[in-house]
N, C-alpha and C positions, 0 to 999 in steps of 0.2 A: 504494499499499499504506499509506504513512504517513497519507494523508488518510483512509483507511478506519479505521485505528487511532485517529486522533484523533476521528473520528465515533463509534467505539465508546466511547472515553473520555468524550465528551460525553453519550451516552445513558446509560452506567453512572453517571456522576456525577449526572445529573439524576434518574435512578430511585432512587438511594441518598439523594439529598437529599429527595425528596418521599415516600419510602416510609413513614417513621414517621407522618406526618400522614395519608397515604392509608389505612394500616392502621387508624388510629383511626376514620376516617370510614367505612370498610367494616365495621368490627366494630360500629359503632353501631346497625346494623340499620334498622328502620323507625321508630324513635322519633324524637322531635323534637330536633333539634340546637339548642344555644343560638344566639341571633342576635346580630349586630353585634359589639360590643366583647367580649362574653363568649366568642364563638367565636374571636376573635383571640387572647384570653388563653389559650385552650385549645390553639390550633394553633401559636402562636409558639415555645413551647419545643421543640415536636416538630420544627419547621423548623430550629431552631438545632442540635438533635441530629443531624438529617439532613444539615445542612451540614457538620458535623464529619466525617461519614462519606463525603460525596460530594465534598468539596473537593479531595482528591488527584486523582481522575480529572478533575475539572473544570480543574484547573491544567494537567494534561498536554494537555488539549484545546485550550488556548490556543496558536496556532501559533508565536508568536515568543517566548513566555515561557520555555518549557522546551525550548530548542533551541540547538545549537552550544555553543561553550565560552565564551559571553559571560556567562551567568548561573549560576554554580555555586551560589549561594544559592537560586535558584528551584528547581533540581533537588534540592537537599537538602531544601527544604520540601516539594516534591512527593513525595519519597521518604518522609519522615516522615508526611505525610498519607495516603500509600498504606498505610503500616504501620498507622495508626489505622483506615483503612477495612477493611483485611484482618482486623484484630483484631475489628472489629465484625461482619464477616461470619462469622468463626469463632464468635464468642460468641453471636450471636443467630441466625444462619442455620442452624447445625448442631444446633439444639435439637429439631427435629421432622422427620418424613418429608416434610411438605408444603414445607418450606423448604430441604430438603437439596440438591435439584438446582439451584435458582437460586443458592444460596450456593456450591456447587462451581463452577458456570459463572462467577460473579462473581469468585471467586478465581483461576480460570484466566485470566480477562481482565485481572485486575490484575497477575498474574505476567507476562503477556505485555507489558502496558504498561511495567512496570518494566524488563523485559529489553531493550525496544527504545529507550525514551526516557530512562531514568534511569541504568542500568548502564553505558552507553558513556561516561559523563562521570566515571568514577571516577578517571581520570588526567588532571587538569587541569594544563597547564604553567603555570609561574610566569611572570609578566610580567618583562621584563628589568630594570625599575626596582626590583623587590623582591629581587634577588639580593644576597647578602651578600658584599661585597668586602673584608671584613676580613682581615688576614694571619693565617695559621694558625700555631699555636705548636707 
């Protein structure tokens, strides 16, 4: 089950990363695209925007990074990036009827990923060396 959820996270993160550039290429129609360096200058900002949306699910897809009680920082980063990703889905995906179903399915998938991988880490135990041994007043 966990492997399937990580695979879902990998597919969702990859799709959200590549979606802005792919939408630009699909909307260009049959016209001539710029070539070489000009095409890179056109697609690079879109890939960076897509990476901002897809990085949360991609972090969850990494098996050892967001797992166990070893990396609370990685889980916090994944949770914040999932929030950015969900915000992008709500902002851009709920705009029209054609994108409504994929946006709702993406939000459900991100909610499931958050509930399984991020939410169980809400109660990290403090290491024994970090305990305050000062006398109480």
